C-alpha positions as CSV (number, residue, x, y, z in Angstrom):
1,M,0.8,-16.6,-17.3
2,T,0.7,-14.9,-13.9
3,A,3.2,-14.0,-11.2
4,G,3.8,-16.5,-8.4
5,R,3.8,-14.0,-5.6
6,L,2.8,-10.4,-5.1
7,L,4.1,-8.1,-2.3
8,L,2.3,-4.9,-1.5
9,W,4.6,-2.6,0.5
10,R,3.3,0.5,2.3
11,H,5.6,3.5,2.3
12,G,7.6,4.6,5.4
13,Q,6.4,7.2,7.9
14,T,5.8,10.8,7.0
15,S,5.3,13.8,9.3
16,W,1.6,13.7,8.4
17,N,1.4,10.1,9.4
18,A,3.0,10.9,12.7
19,T,0.5,13.8,13.4
20,G,-2.6,11.9,12.2
21,R,-3.3,14.0,9.1
22,F,-5.1,12.8,6.0
23,Q,-2.5,12.7,3.2
24,G,-4.4,11.4,0.2
25,Q,-2.4,12.3,-2.8
26,A,-0.5,15.3,-1.3
27,D,3.1,14.7,-2.2
28,I,4.6,14.5,1.3
29,E,8.2,13.2,1.8
30,L,9.3,10.6,4.3
31,D,10.5,11.8,7.6
32,E,13.7,10.5,9.3
33,T,11.8,7.6,10.8
34,G,10.3,6.7,7.5
35,L,13.7,6.7,5.7
36,R,15.1,4.4,8.5
37,Q,12.1,2.1,8.2
38,A,12.6,1.8,4.4
39,A,16.4,1.1,4.8
40,E,15.7,-1.6,7.4
41,A,12.9,-3.3,5.4
42,A,14.7,-3.3,2.0
43,P,17.2,-6.1,2.7
44,V,14.4,-8.2,4.3
45,L,12.3,-7.8,1.2
46,A,15.3,-8.4,-1.1
47,R,15.6,-11.9,0.5
48,E,12.1,-12.6,-0.9
49,G,13.6,-12.8,-4.3
50,V,11.8,-9.7,-5.8
51,T,12.2,-9.8,-9.6
52,R,9.9,-6.9,-10.6
53,L,9.3,-3.6,-8.9
54,Y,6.3,-1.2,-9.3
55,C,5.6,2.0,-7.5
56,S,3.0,4.7,-7.0
57,D,4.4,7.9,-8.5
58,L,4.0,9.9,-5.2
59,L,7.3,10.9,-3.5
60,R,6.9,8.9,-0.3
61,T,6.5,5.7,-2.2
62,R,9.4,6.5,-4.6
63,Q,11.7,7.2,-1.6
64,T,10.6,3.9,-0.1
65,A,11.2,2.0,-3.3
66,A,14.6,3.7,-3.7
67,A,15.8,1.8,-0.6
68,L,15.0,-1.5,-2.3
69,T,16.6,-0.3,-5.6
70,E,19.8,0.3,-3.7
71,V,19.8,-3.3,-2.5
72,T,18.6,-5.1,-5.6
73,G,19.4,-2.8,-8.5
74,L,15.8,-3.1,-9.7
75,E,14.3,0.2,-11.0
76,P,10.6,0.8,-10.3
77,T,8.0,1.2,-13.0
78,L,5.7,4.1,-11.8
79,D,1.9,3.7,-12.0
80,K,-0.5,6.3,-10.8
81,R,-3.2,3.7,-10.2
82,F,-1.2,2.6,-7.2
83,R,-1.7,6.0,-5.6
84,E,-3.4,6.5,-2.3
85,I,-7.1,7.6,-2.3
86,S,-7.6,11.2,-3.1
87,V,-9.1,13.0,-0.2
88,G,-9.6,16.3,-2.0
89,D,-10.4,19.1,0.3
90,W,-9.5,17.0,3.4
91,E,-5.8,17.0,2.6
92,G,-3.9,18.0,5.8
93,W,-7.0,17.5,8.0
94,T,-7.2,15.4,11.1
95,L,-10.1,13.0,11.8
96,N,-11.6,15.5,14.2
97,D,-11.5,18.1,11.4
98,V,-13.3,15.7,9.1
99,L,-16.0,14.8,11.7
100,A,-16.6,18.5,12.4
101,A,-17.4,19.0,8.7
102,D,-19.2,15.7,8.2
103,P,-20.4,14.1,11.5
104,G,-21.9,11.0,9.9
105,Y,-18.9,10.1,7.8
106,L,-17.5,7.2,9.9
107,E,-20.9,5.6,10.5
108,R,-21.7,5.6,6.8
109,E,-18.3,4.0,6.0
110,R,-18.7,1.4,8.7
111,A,-22.1,0.5,7.4
112,G,-20.5,-0.4,4.0
113,E,-21.5,2.8,2.1
114,D,-19.1,3.7,-0.7
115,V,-18.2,7.0,1.0
116,R,-16.4,9.7,-0.9
117,R,-13.5,11.3,0.9
118,S,-14.7,14.9,0.7
119,P,-16.8,16.3,-2.1
120,T,-13.7,16.6,-4.3
121,G,-12.1,13.3,-3.4
122,E,-12.4,9.7,-4.5
123,S,-14.7,7.0,-3.1
124,L,-13.4,3.7,-1.7
125,G,-14.9,1.8,-4.6
126,E,-13.1,4.0,-7.2
127,V,-9.8,3.3,-5.5
128,A,-10.5,-0.4,-5.2
129,T,-11.3,-0.6,-8.9
130,R,-8.2,1.3,-10.2
131,F,-5.9,-0.5,-7.8
132,S,-7.1,-4.0,-8.5
133,E,-7.1,-3.4,-12.3
134,A,-3.5,-2.3,-12.1
135,L,-2.6,-5.3,-9.9
136,H,-4.2,-7.8,-12.3
137,E,-2.2,-6.2,-15.1
138,V,1.2,-6.4,-13.4
139,A,0.5,-10.0,-12.2
140,E,-0.6,-11.2,-15.6
141,D,2.4,-9.6,-17.3
142,A,4.8,-11.6,-15.1
143,E,5.9,-15.3,-15.0
144,E,5.1,-17.9,-12.4
145,T,8.7,-17.7,-11.2
146,D,8.4,-13.9,-10.6
147,T,7.9,-12.2,-7.2
148,V,6.4,-8.8,-8.0
149,L,6.6,-6.0,-5.4
150,V,4.4,-2.9,-5.5
151,T,5.3,0.1,-3.3
152,T,2.1,1.7,-2.4
153,H,-0.2,3.2,0.3
154,G,-2.2,1.8,3.2
155,L,-5.8,2.3,2.4
156,A,-5.3,1.8,-1.3
157,A,-3.6,-1.5,-0.7
158,R,-6.3,-2.7,1.7
159,V,-9.4,-2.0,-0.5
160,G,-7.4,-2.9,-3.6
161,T,-6.4,-6.3,-2.3
162,A,-10.1,-7.0,-1.4
163,A,-11.2,-6.1,-4.9
164,F,-8.4,-8.1,-6.4
165,L,-9.6,-11.2,-4.5
166,G,-13.3,-10.6,-5.4
167,L,-14.3,-9.2,-2.0
168,D,-16.5,-6.2,-1.3
169,L,-15.8,-3.1,0.8
170,V,-17.5,-4.6,3.9
171,A,-15.0,-7.4,3.7
172,A,-12.1,-4.9,3.2
173,R,-13.0,-3.3,6.5
174,R,-12.2,-6.6,8.3
175,F,-8.6,-6.4,7.1
176,G,-6.4,-4.5,9.5
177,G,-4.8,-1.3,8.3
178,L,-1.2,-1.6,7.1
179,R,1.5,-0.1,9.4
180,N,4.1,2.1,7.8
181,C,6.7,0.0,5.8
182,H,4.8,-3.2,6.4
183,W,3.5,-5.4,3.6
184,I,1.0,-7.9,2.3
185,L,2.0,-11.2,0.7
186,L,-0.3,-12.7,-2.0
187,V,0.5,-16.2,-3.4
188,H,-0.9,-17.8,-6.5
189,K,-1.7,-21.5,-6.1
190,H,-4.1,-23.8,-7.8
191,D,-5.2,-21.1,-10.3
192,D,-6.2,-18.8,-7.5
193,W,-4.8,-16.0,-5.3
194,R,-4.8,-16.1,-1.5
195,I,-3.4,-14.0,1.3
196,D,-0.3,-15.6,2.7
197,G,0.7,-12.8,5.0
198,W,-0.7,-9.5,6.2
199,N,1.0,-6.6,8.0
200,L,4.4,-8.3,7.7
201,G,7.3,-6.3,8.8
202,V,10.9,-6.2,10.1
203,S,11.4,-8.1,13.3
204,A,14.1,-7.9,15.9
205,E,15.4,-11.2,14.5
206,H,15.6,-9.7,11.0
207,L,17.6,-6.8,12.3
208,E,20.0,-9.0,14.2
209,G,20.5,-11.0,11.0
210,L,21.3,-7.8,9.1
211,V,23.8,-6.7,11.7
212,G,25.4,-10.1,11.9
């Protein structure tokens, strides 16, 4: 069997997101904006009928998932394979810092090279492999009536989704980056997976409905 739907939910904003710093697997907490984003998104996602909840073990995703637990009562299963890419020595750096140390980094990545994020970090391919393997496992462990939600990270979700669908890193670059507390919807139909929504989030209409 396999799940009927998968939701991949990026965590809320952190102070490092707000200042444009590479987080990787640094265990940064949500800032006030991120906590509010999670609280606003949780009731909207609960309406999707989430039946199983998984989560990266990093603090920012656990705090985000906690908002959904408060609404649904579902406790998350933690899985390190849903972590963000490790950026090694680049943790806390800005893009300008990275380009000063490695001027050709962006060009190589845009050309489709499987670039490693710093000499001590992971490559995009390594992240795509671990993430997609974990996603296949949680999907296959579920039933067709299940909606499985994974609270995770932006880049990991993007390249992991591409690998899950059998696409390469060049194709993954064509997917837009996920905004904080936005999500991807994957639907299983006719024995195959497809993207049914990308960068979905809380709209003004959703908020009015929650207030009303």
